[in-house]
N, CA, C and O atoms as CSV, one atom per row, in Angstrom:
chain,resi,resn,atom,element,x,y,z
A,1,MET,N,N,-20.915,17.304,-17.226
A,1,MET,CA,C,-20.467,16.353,-16.225
A,1,MET,C,C,-19.411,17.030,-15.349
A,1,MET,O,O,-18.454,17.613,-15.861
A,2,THR,N,N,-19.583,16.953,-14.065
A,2,THR,CA,C,-18.574,17.476,-13.139
A,2,THR,C,C,-17.593,16.356,-12.812
A,2,THR,O,O,-18.000,15.238,-12.495
A,3,ILE,N,N,-16.319,16.659,-12.889
A,3,ILE,CA,C,-15.282,15.679,-12.585
A,3,ILE,C,C,-15.360,15.320,-11.110
A,3,ILE,O,O,-15.369,16.191,-10.240
A,4,ARG,N,N,-15.416,14.026,-10.850
A,4,ARG,CA,C,-15.503,13.520,-9.475
A,4,ARG,C,C,-14.128,13.040,-9.023
A,4,ARG,O,O,-13.475,12.248,-9.702
A,5,VAL,N,N,-13.708,13.532,-7.874
A,5,VAL,CA,C,-12.380,13.238,-7.351
A,5,VAL,C,C,-12.511,12.520,-6.006
A,5,VAL,O,O,-13.245,12.957,-5.120
A,6,LEU,N,N,-11.793,11.426,-5.878
A,6,LEU,CA,C,-11.670,10.749,-4.584
A,6,LEU,C,C,-10.261,11.052,-4.076
A,6,LEU,O,O,-9.269,10.653,-4.686
A,7,GLN,N,N,-10.189,11.748,-2.973
A,7,GLN,CA,C,-8.905,12.000,-2.309
A,7,GLN,C,C,-8.858,11.074,-1.107
A,7,GLN,O,O,-9.744,11.110,-0.253
A,8,THR,N,N,-7.827,10.247,-1.041
A,8,THR,CA,C,-7.693,9.358,0.099
A,8,THR,C,C,-6.266,9.384,0.621
A,8,THR,O,O,-5.307,9.590,-0.123
A,9,GLY,N,N,-6.164,9.173,1.896
A,9,GLY,CA,C,-4.871,9.132,2.542
A,9,GLY,C,C,-5.059,8.687,3.982
A,9,GLY,O,O,-6.177,8.461,4.447
A,10,LEU,N,N,-3.958,8.571,4.660
A,10,LEU,CA,C,-4.005,8.100,6.044
A,10,LEU,C,C,-4.668,9.128,6.950
A,10,LEU,O,O,-4.456,10.333,6.815
A,11,ASP,N,N,-5.456,8.636,7.852
A,11,ASP,CA,C,-6.107,9.485,8.852
A,11,ASP,C,C,-5.030,10.016,9.803
A,11,ASP,O,O,-4.354,9.222,10.458
A,12,PRO,N,N,-4.856,11.322,9.894
A,12,PRO,CA,C,-3.833,11.875,10.792
A,12,PRO,C,C,-3.979,11.421,12.239
A,12,PRO,O,O,-2.995,11.375,12.976
A,13,ASP,N,N,-5.190,11.089,12.648
A,13,ASP,CA,C,-5.396,10.626,14.020
A,13,ASP,C,C,-4.686,9.292,14.293
A,13,ASP,O,O,-4.459,8.942,15.451
A,14,LEU,N,N,-4.338,8.555,13.245
A,14,LEU,CA,C,-3.745,7.224,13.393
A,14,LEU,C,C,-2.236,7.205,13.186
A,14,LEU,O,O,-1.601,6.170,13.388
A,15,ILE,N,N,-1.664,8.316,12.793
A,15,ILE,CA,C,-0.238,8.367,12.461
A,15,ILE,C,C,0.598,8.729,13.684
A,15,ILE,O,O,0.267,9.651,14.430
A,16,ASP,N,N,1.685,7.986,13.874
A,16,ASP,CA,C,2.684,8.343,14.875
A,16,ASP,C,C,3.740,9.185,14.158
A,16,ASP,O,O,4.628,8.643,13.501
A,17,PHE,N,N,3.645,10.480,14.282
A,17,PHE,CA,C,4.524,11.386,13.558
A,17,PHE,C,C,5.963,11.339,14.061
A,17,PHE,O,O,6.850,11.912,13.427
A,18,THR,N,N,6.215,10.669,15.187
A,18,THR,CA,C,7.585,10.526,15.691
A,18,THR,C,C,8.248,9.254,15.173
A,18,THR,O,O,9.452,9.073,15.354
A,19,SER,N,N,7.487,8.375,14.535
A,19,SER,CA,C,8.072,7.142,14.005
A,19,SER,C,C,9.019,7.480,12.854
A,19,SER,O,O,8.815,8.478,12.162
A,20,PRO,N,N,10.047,6.666,12.643
A,20,PRO,CA,C,10.996,6.933,11.556
A,20,PRO,C,C,10.307,7.074,10.186
A,20,PRO,O,O,10.739,7.867,9.349
A,21,ASP,N,N,9.248,6.309,9.970
A,21,ASP,CA,C,8.538,6.377,8.686
A,21,ASP,C,C,8.004,7.769,8.387
A,21,ASP,O,O,8.002,8.200,7.234
A,22,PHE,N,N,7.552,8.474,9.415
A,22,PHE,CA,C,6.916,9.774,9.204
A,22,PHE,C,C,7.774,10.941,9.665
A,22,PHE,O,O,7.586,12.062,9.194
A,23,ALA,N,N,8.716,10.702,10.582
A,23,ALA,CA,C,9.591,11.783,11.055
A,23,ALA,C,C,10.483,12.303,9.933
A,23,ALA,O,O,10.963,13.435,10.002
A,24,ARG,N,N,10.710,11.499,8.908
A,24,ARG,CA,C,11.566,11.913,7.790
A,24,ARG,C,C,10.930,13.000,6.929
A,24,ARG,O,O,11.624,13.668,6.163
A,25,PHE,N,N,9.602,13.185,7.050
A,25,PHE,CA,C,8.929,14.243,6.304
A,25,PHE,C,C,9.048,15.538,7.106
A,25,PHE,O,O,8.382,15.713,8.126
A,26,GLU,N,N,9.895,16.429,6.636
A,26,GLU,CA,C,10.190,17.655,7.361
A,26,GLU,C,C,8.928,18.476,7.624
A,26,GLU,O,O,8.109,18.704,6.732
A,27,ASN,N,N,8.801,18.909,8.871
A,27,ASN,CA,C,7.690,19.771,9.313
A,27,ASN,C,C,6.315,19.114,9.236
A,27,ASN,O,O,5.300,19.808,9.286
A,28,LEU,N,N,6.266,17.799,9.117
A,28,LEU,CA,C,4.972,17.112,9.082
A,28,LEU,C,C,4.500,16.866,10.511
A,28,LEU,O,O,5.163,16.184,11.292
A,29,THR,N,N,3.362,17.426,10.830
A,29,THR,CA,C,2.751,17.245,12.136
A,29,THR,C,C,1.278,16.906,11.930
A,29,THR,O,O,0.753,16.997,10.821
A,30,TYR,N,N,0.640,16.523,12.993
A,30,TYR,CA,C,-0.804,16.288,12.921
A,30,TYR,C,C,-1.503,17.518,12.356
A,30,TYR,O,O,-2.318,17.424,11.438
A,31,GLU,N,N,-1.170,18.664,12.920
A,31,GLU,CA,C,-1.833,19.913,12.526
A,31,GLU,C,C,-1.559,20.269,11.067
A,31,GLU,O,O,-2.472,20.664,10.342
A,32,SER,N,N,-0.301,20.129,10.635
A,32,SER,CA,C,0.030,20.508,9.256
A,32,SER,C,C,-0.631,19.564,8.245
A,32,SER,O,O,-1.082,19.996,7.184
A,33,LEU,N,N,-0.682,18.285,8.583
A,33,LEU,CA,C,-1.326,17.327,7.670
A,33,LEU,C,C,-2.835,17.538,7.622
A,33,LEU,O,O,-3.437,17.507,6.549
A,34,ARG,N,N,-3.439,17.751,8.774
A,34,ARG,CA,C,-4.893,18.001,8.813
A,34,ARG,C,C,-5.231,19.265,8.032
A,34,ARG,O,O,-6.194,19.291,7.266
A,35,ARG,N,N,-4.435,20.310,8.230
A,35,ARG,CA,C,-4.680,21.582,7.536
A,35,ARG,C,C,-4.505,21.413,6.025
A,35,ARG,O,O,-5.335,21.887,5.249
A,36,ALA,N,N,-3.430,20.740,5.606
A,36,ALA,CA,C,-3.201,20.522,4.170
A,36,ALA,C,C,-4.333,19.708,3.550
A,36,ALA,O,O,-4.786,20.000,2.444
A,37,ASN,N,N,-4.779,18.692,4.268
A,37,ASN,CA,C,-5.878,17.860,3.779
A,37,ASN,C,C,-7.142,18.693,3.610
A,37,ASN,O,O,-7.788,18.650,2.562
A,38,ASP,N,N,-7.487,19.442,4.634
A,38,ASP,CA,C,-8.688,20.280,4.568
A,38,ASP,C,C,-8.565,21.350,3.477
A,38,ASP,O,O,-9.530,21.630,2.766
A,39,ASP,N,N,-7.382,21.942,3.348
A,39,ASP,CA,C,-7.160,22.968,2.320
A,39,ASP,C,C,-7.260,22.374,0.907
A,39,ASP,O,O,-7.781,23.013,-0.008
A,40,ASN,N,N,-6.757,21.155,0.745
A,40,ASN,CA,C,-6.848,20.502,-0.564
A,40,ASN,C,C,-8.308,20.290,-0.961
A,40,ASN,O,O,-8.699,20.578,-2.092
A,41,VAL,N,N,-9.099,19.790,-0.033
A,41,VAL,CA,C,-10.521,19.563,-0.321
A,41,VAL,C,C,-11.197,20.882,-0.653
A,41,VAL,O,O,-11.936,20.980,-1.633
A,42,ALA,N,N,-10.942,21.903,0.169
A,42,ALA,CA,C,-11.550,23.218,-0.076
A,42,ALA,C,C,-11.114,23.776,-1.426
A,42,ALA,O,O,-11.926,24.353,-2.149
A,43,GLY,N,N,-9.842,23.611,-1.770
A,43,GLY,CA,C,-9.337,24.097,-3.055
A,43,GLY,C,C,-9.981,23.399,-4.237
A,43,GLY,O,O,-10.327,24.036,-5.232
A,44,LEU,N,N,-10.142,22.088,-4.127
A,44,LEU,CA,C,-10.795,21.340,-5.201
A,44,LEU,C,C,-12.253,21.746,-5.351
A,44,LEU,O,O,-12.752,21.910,-6.464
A,45,ARG,N,N,-12.925,21.906,-4.226
A,45,ARG,CA,C,-14.335,22.326,-4.291
A,45,ARG,C,C,-14.455,23.748,-4.831
A,45,ARG,O,O,-15.354,24.036,-5.621
A,46,ALA,N,N,-13.568,24.629,-4.416
A,46,ALA,CA,C,-13.592,26.005,-4.926
A,46,ALA,C,C,-13.349,26.038,-6.429
A,46,ALA,O,O,-13.872,26.907,-7.127
A,47,ALA,N,N,-12.559,25.097,-6.926
A,47,ALA,CA,C,-12.290,25.010,-8.362
A,47,ALA,C,C,-13.446,24.378,-9.124
A,47,ALA,O,O,-13.439,24.348,-10.355
A,48,GLY,N,N,-14.450,23.866,-8.389
A,48,GLY,CA,C,-15.636,23.306,-9.025
A,48,GLY,C,C,-15.702,21.805,-9.117
A,48,GLY,O,O,-16.652,21.261,-9.679
A,49,PHE,N,N,-14.703,21.117,-8.572
A,49,PHE,CA,C,-14.709,19.648,-8.610
A,49,PHE,C,C,-15.639,19.086,-7.548
A,49,PHE,O,O,-15.854,19.697,-6.501
A,50,ASP,N,N,-16.183,17.914,-7.834
A,50,ASP,CA,C,-16.977,17.159,-6.862
A,50,ASP,C,C,-15.987,16.241,-6.157
A,50,ASP,O,O,-15.517,15.270,-6.750
A,51,VAL,N,N,-15.669,16.529,-4.914
A,51,VAL,CA,C,-14.615,15.796,-4.221
A,51,VAL,C,C,-15.133,15.137,-2.961
A,51,VAL,O,O,-15.902,15.718,-2.195
A,52,ASP,N,N,-14.686,13.902,-2.771
A,52,ASP,CA,C,-14.908,13.180,-1.523
A,52,ASP,C,C,-13.547,12.908,-0.921
A,52,ASP,O,O,-12.630,12.466,-1.614
A,53,ASN,N,N,-13.413,13.168,0.355
A,53,ASN,CA,C,-12.176,12.937,1.084
A,53,ASN,C,C,-12.415,11.782,2.036
A,53,ASN,O,O,-13.215,11.890,2.966
A,54,ILE,N,N,-11.724,10.683,1.806
A,54,ILE,CA,C,-11.920,9.505,2.636
A,54,ILE,C,C,-10.585,9.154,3.278
A,54,ILE,O,O,-9.660,8.701,2.604
A,55,LEU,N,N,-10.497,9.364,4.569
A,55,LEU,CA,C,-9.286,9.043,5.316
A,55,LEU,C,C,-9.345,7.583,5.742
A,55,LEU,O,O,-10.393,7.079,6.146
A,56,ILE,N,N,-8.203,6.919,5.645
A,56,ILE,CA,C,-8.159,5.476,5.881
A,56,ILE,C,C,-7.144,5.119,6.979
A,56,ILE,O,O,-6.306,5.924,7.386
A,57,ASP,N,N,-7.269,3.878,7.425
A,57,ASP,CA,C,-6.300,3.351,8.384
A,57,ASP,C,C,-5.148,2.714,7.605
A,57,ASP,O,O,-5.034,2.883,6.391
A,58,PHE,N,N,-4.306,1.986,8.319
A,58,PHE,CA,C,-3.110,1.398,7.714
A,58,PHE,C,C,-3.383,0.064,7.019
A,58,PHE,O,O,-2.441,-0.655,6.685
A,59,GLY,N,N,-4.621,-0.271,6.799
A,59,GLY,CA,C,-4.927,-1.472,6.039
A,59,GLY,C,C,-5.922,-2.402,6.673
A,59,GLY,O,O,-6.378,-3.343,6.023
A,60,ILE,N,N,-6.277,-2.178,7.916
A,60,ILE,CA,C,-7.206,-3.064,8.606
A,60,ILE,C,C,-8.572,-3.029,7.920
A,60,ILE,O,O,-9.151,-4.074,7.623
A,61,THR,N,N,-9.076,-1.835,7.675
A,61,THR,CA,C,-10.371,-1.680,6.993
A,61,THR,C,C,-10.257,-0.816,5.743
A,61,THR,O,O,-11.261,-0.594,5.066
A,62,ALA,N,N,-9.080,-0.329,5.422
A,62,ALA,CA,C,-8.903,0.657,4.342
A,62,ALA,C,C,-9.474,0.184,3.013
A,62,ALA,O,O,-10.190,0.934,2.350
A,63,ILE,N,N,-9.173,-1.028,2.620
A,63,ILE,CA,C,-9.619,-1.514,1.316
A,63,ILE,C,C,-11.137,-1.621,1.291
A,63,ILE,O,O,-11.768,-1.248,0.302
A,64,ASP,N,N,-11.720,-2.119,2.351
A,64,ASP,CA,C,-13.192,-2.215,2.414
A,64,ASP,C,C,-13.845,-0.838,2.359
A,64,ASP,O,O,-14.876,-0.664,1.709
A,65,VAL,N,N,-13.254,0.128,3.032
A,65,VAL,CA,C,-13.808,1.487,3.042
A,65,VAL,C,C,-13.763,2.095,1.645
A,65,VAL,O,O,-14.746,2.684,1.194
A,66,ILE,N,N,-12.639,1.959,0.962
A,66,ILE,CA,C,-12.519,2.513,-0.386
A,66,ILE,C,C,-13.390,1.730,-1.366
A,66,ILE,O,O,-14.013,2.321,-2.249
A,67,ALA,N,N,-13.439,0.421,-1.221
A,67,ALA,CA,C,-14.312,-0.389,-2.099
A,67,ALA,C,C,-15.758,0.053,-1.975
A,67,ALA,O,O,-16.457,0.178,-2.981
A,68,ALA,N,N,-16.209,0.288,-0.765
A,68,ALA,CA,C,-17.596,0.734,-0.559
A,68,ALA,C,C,-17.823,2.090,-1.226
A,68,ALA,O,O,-18.874,2.321,-1.823
A,69,ALA,N,N,-16.850,2.975,-1.125
A,69,ALA,CA,C,-16.996,4.309,-1.733
A,69,ALA,C,C,-17.078,4.224,-3.247
A,69,ALA,O,O,-17.918,4.886,-3.858
A,70,ILE,N,N,-16.219,3.419,-3.861
A,70,ILE,CA,C,-16.230,3.363,-5.327
A,70,ILE,C,C,-17.364,2.491,-5.854
A,70,ILE,O,O,-17.679,2.540,-7.043
A,71,ASN,N,N,-17.972,1.707,-4.996
A,71,ASN,CA,C,-19.186,0.992,-5.401
A,71,ASN,C,C,-20.390,1.918,-5.398
A,71,ASN,O,O,-21.351,1.695,-6.134
A,72,ARG,N,N,-20.340,2.970,-4.561
A,72,ARG,CA,C,-21.446,3.934,-4.473
A,72,ARG,C,C,-21.367,5.021,-5.543
A,72,ARG,O,O,-22.388,5.567,-5.960
A,73,LYS,N,N,-20.154,5.328,-5.980
A,73,LYS,CA,C,-19.968,6.491,-6.844
A,73,LYS,C,C,-18.818,6.249,-7.807
A,73,LYS,O,O,-17.797,5.675,-7.429
A,74,ARG,N,N,-18.977,6.680,-9.036
A,74,ARG,CA,C,-17.913,6.574,-10.021
A,74,ARG,C,C,-17.029,7.825,-9.909
A,74,ARG,O,O,-17.517,8.955,-9.926
A,75,TYR,N,N,-15.736,7.594,-9.795
A,75,TYR,CA,C,-14.777,8.693,-9.704
A,75,TYR,C,C,-13.972,8.771,-10.996
A,75,TYR,O,O,-13.647,7.756,-11.612
A,76,ASP,N,N,-13.661,10.002,-11.388
A,76,ASP,CA,C,-12.852,10.240,-12.580
A,76,ASP,C,C,-11.372,10.319,-12.236
A,76,ASP,O,O,-10.520,9.999,-13.064
A,77,ALA,N,N,-11.070,10.740,-11.029
A,77,ALA,CA,C,-9.697,10.899,-10.575
A,77,ALA,C,C,-9.588,10.384,-9.141
A,77,ALA,O,O,-10.469,10.611,-8.312
A,78,VAL,N,N,-8.504,9.698,-8.876
A,78,VAL,CA,C,-8.258,9.162,-7.532
A,78,VAL,C,C,-6.869,9.621,-7.103
A,78,VAL,O,O,-5.867,9.298,-7.740
A,79,LEU,N,N,-6.831,10.375,-6.022
A,79,LEU,CA,C,-5.581,10.837,-5.468
A,79,LEU,C,C,-5.279,10.037,-4.200
A,79,LEU,O,O,-6.075,10.015,-3.262
A,80,ILE,N,N,-4.127,9.385,-4.189
A,80,ILE,CA,C,-3.693,8.614,-3.023
A,80,ILE,C,C,-2.529,9.371,-2.402
A,80,ILE,O,O,-1.517,9.619,-3.059
A,81,GLY,N,N,-2.676,9.736,-1.136
A,81,GLY,CA,C,-1.710,10.577,-0.453
A,81,GLY,C,C,-0.330,9.951,-0.262
A,81,GLY,O,O,-0.156,8.734,-0.340
A,82,ALA,N,N,0.633,10.819,-0.012
A,82,ALA,CA,C,2.033,10.423,0.118
A,82,ALA,C,C,2.290,9.485,1.290
A,82,ALA,O,O,3.203,8.662,1.222
A,83,GLY,N,N,1.513,9.585,2.357
A,83,GLY,CA,C,1.708,8.699,3.491
A,83,GLY,C,C,1.460,7.238,3.143
A,83,GLY,O,O,2.016,6.337,3.771
A,84,VAL,N,N,0.630,7.014,2.147
A,84,VAL,CA,C,0.394,5.658,1.640
A,84,VAL,C,C,1.472,5.310,0.612
A,84,VAL,O,O,2.027,4.212,0.642
A,85,ARG,N,N,1.764,6.230,-0.286
A,85,ARG,CA,C,2.658,5.958,-1.421
A,85,ARG,C,C,4.130,5.893,-1.054
A,85,ARG,O,O,4.863,5.049,-1.570
A,86,LEU,N,N,4.569,6.780,-0.167
A,86,LEU,CA,C,6.003,6.976,0.034
A,86,LEU,C,C,6.581,6.330,1.279
A,86,LEU,O,O,7.781,6.435,1.530
A,87,VAL,N,N,5.758,5.675,2.050
A,87,VAL,CA,C,6.232,4.992,3.257
A,87,VAL,C,C,6.329,3.503,2.949
A,87,VAL,O,O,5.325,2.850,2.665
A,88,ALA,N,N,7.547,2.976,3.008
A,88,ALA,CA,C,7.795,1.595,2.588
A,88,ALA,C,C,6.888,0.587,3.282
A,88,ALA,O,O,6.436,-0.372,2.656
A,89,SER,N,N,6.624,0.791,4.545
A,89,SER,CA,C,5.777,-0.173,5.271
A,89,SER,C,C,4.326,-0.164,4.785
A,89,SER,O,O,3.545,-1.042,5.150
A,90,ASN,N,N,3.967,0.820,3.968
A,90,ASN,CA,C,2.608,0.893,3.414
A,90,ASN,C,C,2.530,0.423,1.966
A,90,ASN,O,O,1.515,0.631,1.301
A,91,THR,N,N,3.592,-0.208,1.475
A,91,THR,CA,C,3.613,-0.637,0.068
A,91,THR,C,C,2.463,-1.577,-0.251
A,91,THR,O,O,1.827,-1.419,-1.293
A,92,LEU,N,N,2.175,-2.540,0.599
A,92,LEU,CA,C,1.091,-3.477,0.320
A,92,LEU,C,C,-0.262,-2.768,0.290
A,92,LEU,O,O,-1.123,-3.097,-0.525
A,93,LEU,N,N,-0.441,-1.803,1.174
A,93,LEU,CA,C,-1.676,-1.013,1.167
A,93,LEU,C,C,-1.774,-0.221,-0.134
A,93,LEU,O,O,-2.835,-0.188,-0.759
A,94,PHE,N,N,-0.696,0.409,-0.541
A,94,PHE,CA,C,-0.688,1.179,-1.780
A,94,PHE,C,C,-1.027,0.283,-2.973
A,94,PHE,O,O,-1.870,0.635,-3.798
A,95,GLU,N,N,-0.373,-0.865,-3.060
A,95,GLU,CA,C,-0.650,-1.809,-4.151
A,95,GLU,C,C,-2.109,-2.238,-4.149
A,95,GLU,O,O,-2.750,-2.285,-5.199
A,96,ALA,N,N,-2.627,-2.549,-2.981
A,96,ALA,CA,C,-4.017,-3.000,-2.883
A,96,ALA,C,C,-4.984,-1.909,-3.332
A,96,ALA,O,O,-5.964,-2.194,-4.021
A,97,LEU,N,N,-4.717,-0.670,-2.950
A,97,LEU,CA,C,-5.574,0.444,-3.370
A,97,LEU,C,C,-5.519,0.637,-4.888
A,97,LEU,O,O,-6.553,0.781,-5.542
A,98,VAL,N,N,-4.313,0.639,-5.435
A,98,VAL,CA,C,-4.165,0.821,-6.887
A,98,VAL,C,C,-4.878,-0.299,-7.636
A,98,VAL,O,O,-5.606,-0.037,-8.593
A,99,ASN,N,N,-4.677,-1.525,-7.214
A,99,ASN,CA,C,-5.315,-2.649,-7.903
A,99,ASN,C,C,-6.829,-2.623,-7.770
A,99,ASN,O,O,-7.535,-2.948,-8.725
A,100,LEU,N,N,-7.335,-2.247,-6.617
A,100,LEU,CA,C,-8.777,-2.128,-6.418
A,100,LEU,C,C,-9.356,-1.071,-7.357
A,100,LEU,O,O,-10.331,-1.331,-8.062
A,101,VAL,N,N,-8.764,0.100,-7.366
A,101,VAL,CA,C,-9.279,1.183,-8.208
A,101,VAL,C,C,-9.147,0.818,-9.683
A,101,VAL,O,O,-10.069,1.053,-10.465
A,102,HIS,N,N,-8.027,0.255,-10.060
A,102,HIS,CA,C,-7.833,-0.143,-11.465
A,102,HIS,C,C,-8.885,-1.167,-11.895
A,102,HIS,O,O,-9.392,-1.104,-13.015
A,103,ASP,N,N,-9.204,-2.087,-11.027
A,103,ASP,CA,C,-10.203,-3.115,-11.331
A,103,ASP,C,C,-11.608,-2.530,-11.427
A,103,ASP,O,O,-12.345,-2.822,-12.369
A,104,ARG,N,N,-11.973,-1.709,-10.459
A,104,ARG,CA,C,-13.366,-1.210,-10.386
A,104,ARG,C,C,-13.620,0.063,-11.178
A,104,ARG,O,O,-14.744,0.310,-11.615
A,105,LEU,N,N,-12.583,0.870,-11.367
A,105,LEU,CA,C,-12.729,2.150,-12.090
A,105,LEU,C,C,-11.650,2.247,-13.179
A,105,LEU,O,O,-10.776,3.110,-13.098
A,106,PRO,N,N,-11.697,1.386,-14.181
A,106,PRO,CA,C,-10.612,1.355,-15.171
A,106,PRO,C,C,-10.414,2.655,-15.944
A,106,PRO,O,O,-9.332,2.881,-16.486
A,107,GLU,N,N,-11.424,3.509,-16.008
A,107,GLU,CA,C,-11.291,4.774,-16.729
A,107,GLU,C,C,-10.739,5.901,-15.844
A,107,GLU,O,O,-10.377,6.962,-16.352
A,108,ALA,N,N,-10.674,5.680,-14.547
A,108,ALA,CA,C,-10.209,6.725,-13.629
A,108,ALA,C,C,-8.714,6.986,-13.822
A,108,ALA,O,O,-7.949,6.097,-14.198
A,109,ARG,N,N,-8.332,8.209,-13.558
A,109,ARG,CA,C,-6.913,8.583,-13.599
A,109,ARG,C,C,-6.391,8.662,-12.186
A,109,ARG,O,O,-7.034,9.221,-11.298
A,110,PHE,N,N,-5.209,8.093,-11.988
A,110,PHE,CA,C,-4.519,8.260,-10.716
A,110,PHE,C,C,-3.797,9.596,-10.758
A,110,PHE,O,O,-3.175,9.953,-11.759
A,111,VAL,N,N,-3.889,10.323,-9.661
A,111,VAL,CA,C,-3.242,11.616,-9.555
A,111,VAL,C,C,-2.442,11.599,-8.252
A,111,VAL,O,O,-2.967,11.259,-7.192
A,112,PHE,N,N,-1.178,11.968,-8.347
A,112,PHE,CA,C,-0.324,11.953,-7.176
A,112,PHE,C,C,0.165,13.364,-6.910
A,112,PHE,O,O,0.700,14.038,-7.791
A,113,ASN,N,N,-0.034,13.793,-5.675
A,113,ASN,CA,C,0.412,15.142,-5.319
A,113,ASN,C,C,1.918,15.148,-5.102
A,113,ASN,O,O,2.511,14.162,-4.664
A,114,SER,N,N,2.515,16.287,-5.423
A,114,SER,CA,C,3.959,16.421,-5.258
A,114,SER,C,C,4.306,17.080,-3.929
A,114,SER,O,O,5.459,17.049,-3.498
A,115,ALA,N,N,3.319,17.669,-3.288
A,115,ALA,CA,C,3.483,18.260,-1.963
A,115,ALA,C,C,2.114,18.240,-1.300
A,115,ALA,O,O,1.088,18.137,-1.973
A,116,ALA,N,N,2.107,18.339,0.004
A,116,ALA,CA,C,0.841,18.222,0.744
A,116,ALA,C,C,-0.200,19.223,0.294
A,116,ALA,O,O,-1.394,18.923,0.323
A,117,GLY,N,N,0.219,20.398,-0.119
A,117,GLY,CA,C,-0.742,21.442,-0.450
A,117,GLY,C,C,-0.993,21.672,-1.924
A,117,GLY,O,O,-1.481,22.741,-2.290
A,118,SER,N,N,-0.681,20.719,-2.786
A,118,SER,CA,C,-0.738,21.006,-4.221
A,118,SER,C,C,-1.829,20.250,-4.978
A,118,SER,O,O,-1.821,20.254,-6.209
A,119,THR,N,N,-2.746,19.618,-4.300
A,119,THR,CA,C,-3.707,18.746,-4.960
A,119,THR,C,C,-4.503,19.399,-6.085
A,119,THR,O,O,-4.597,18.786,-7.149
A,120,PRO,N,N,-5.082,20.588,-5.942
A,120,PRO,CA,C,-5.842,21.141,-7.078
A,120,PRO,C,C,-5.000,21.265,-8.353
A,120,PRO,O,O,-5.481,20.939,-9.438
A,121,ASP,N,N,-3.768,21.725,-8.238
A,121,ASP,CA,C,-2.906,21.816,-9.417
A,121,ASP,C,C,-2.624,20.445,-10.004
A,121,ASP,O,O,-2.527,20.300,-11.223
A,122,ASP,N,N,-2.494,19.445,-9.160
A,122,ASP,CA,C,-2.230,18.094,-9.634
A,122,ASP,C,C,-3.416,17.547,-10.426
A,122,ASP,O,O,-3.218,16.860,-11.427
A,123,ILE,N,N,-4.624,17.834,-10.004
A,123,ILE,CA,C,-5.816,17.398,-10.736
A,123,ILE,C,C,-5.855,18.078,-12.106
A,123,ILE,O,O,-6.243,17.462,-13.098
A,124,PHE,N,N,-5.453,19.343,-12.156
A,124,PHE,CA,C,-5.457,20.077,-13.427
A,124,PHE,C,C,-4.441,19.533,-14.425
A,124,PHE,O,O,-4.537,19.834,-15.614
A,125,ARG,N,N,-3.470,18.742,-13.974
A,125,ARG,CA,C,-2.557,18.096,-14.929
A,125,ARG,C,C,-3.318,17.135,-15.832
A,125,ARG,O,O,-2.929,16.923,-16.981
A,126,TRP,N,N,-4.405,16.551,-15.321
A,126,TRP,CA,C,-5.135,15.518,-16.060
A,126,TRP,C,C,-6.471,16.002,-16.612
A,126,TRP,O,O,-6.994,15.417,-17.560
A,127,PHE,N,N,-7.023,17.051,-16.040
A,127,PHE,CA,C,-8.343,17.524,-16.452
A,127,PHE,C,C,-8.280,19.032,-16.695
A,127,PHE,O,O,-7.691,19.777,-15.912
A,128,ASP,N,N,-8.895,19.467,-17.790
A,128,ASP,CA,C,-8.888,20.895,-18.121
A,128,ASP,C,C,-9.699,21.729,-17.141
A,128,ASP,O,O,-9.507,22.941,-17.044
A,129,GLY,N,N,-10.582,21.097,-16.434
A,129,GLY,CA,C,-11.415,21.804,-15.467
A,129,GLY,C,C,-12.466,20.875,-14.909
A,129,GLY,O,O,-12.546,19.714,-15.310
A,130,PRO,N,N,-13.265,21.365,-13.999
A,130,PRO,CA,C,-14.257,20.506,-13.346
A,130,PRO,C,C,-15.361,20.018,-14.269
A,130,PRO,O,O,-16.047,19.047,-13.947
A,131,ASP,N,N,-15.547,20.673,-15.410
A,131,ASP,CA,C,-16.585,20.263,-16.352
A,131,ASP,C,C,-16.019,19.614,-17.605
A,131,ASP,O,O,-16.711,19.503,-18.617
A,132,ALA,N,N,-14.768,19.187,-17.542
A,132,ALA,CA,C,-14.131,18.541,-18.702
A,132,ALA,C,C,-14.914,17.282,-19.093
A,132,ALA,O,O,-15.489,16.602,-18.243
A,133,ALA,N,N,-14.923,16.994,-20.382
A,133,ALA,CA,C,-15.608,15.793,-20.876
A,133,ALA,C,C,-14.876,14.526,-20.445
A,133,ALA,O,O,-15.465,13.445,-20.419
A,134,GLY,N,N,-13.629,14.653,-20.116
A,134,GLY,CA,C,-12.815,13.517,-19.691
A,134,GLY,C,C,-11.387,13.971,-19.505
A,134,GLY,O,O,-11.093,15.162,-19.611
A,135,PRO,N,N,-10.498,13.041,-19.229
A,135,PRO,CA,C,-9.095,13.408,-19.013
A,135,PRO,C,C,-8.434,13.871,-20.300
A,135,PRO,O,O,-8.903,13.573,-21.399
A,136,ARG,N,N,-7.354,14.593,-20.150
A,136,ARG,CA,C,-6.592,15.082,-21.312
A,136,ARG,C,C,-5.972,13.934,-22.103
A,136,ARG,O,O,-5.886,13.988,-23.330
A,137,ARG,N,N,-5.550,12.917,-21.401
A,137,ARG,CA,C,-4.858,11.790,-22.067
A,137,ARG,C,C,-5.511,10.508,-21.668
A,137,ARG,O,O,-5.092,9.438,-22.109
């Protein structure tokens, strides 16, 4: 079994990087976020994981988009990006995503990255590798 990873976060095209919510993240720009996102997906795939990257809006359709994805495919790990988790105005979106995933994928592990470019290492905290029988804990 190949570990399936859902990486989700805010679509960089929709973020106002000059707003106080996002300006506080040092050196965060459209380009740096897009590059980190693409690099994370490439890193996970290079490590052998089956990864889907689904970028979402600020809540207008986000829950429906993620619900449709997890109805189509079972994920073993779900990574929710910092723009959803760490921005206070996105708390309701974060809660809704966590509750949706917990309800529909109770065996999935939530994985939170500690920096924009660290996703593959973060997945390895919970899984020994892409062919692991399941999570470590």
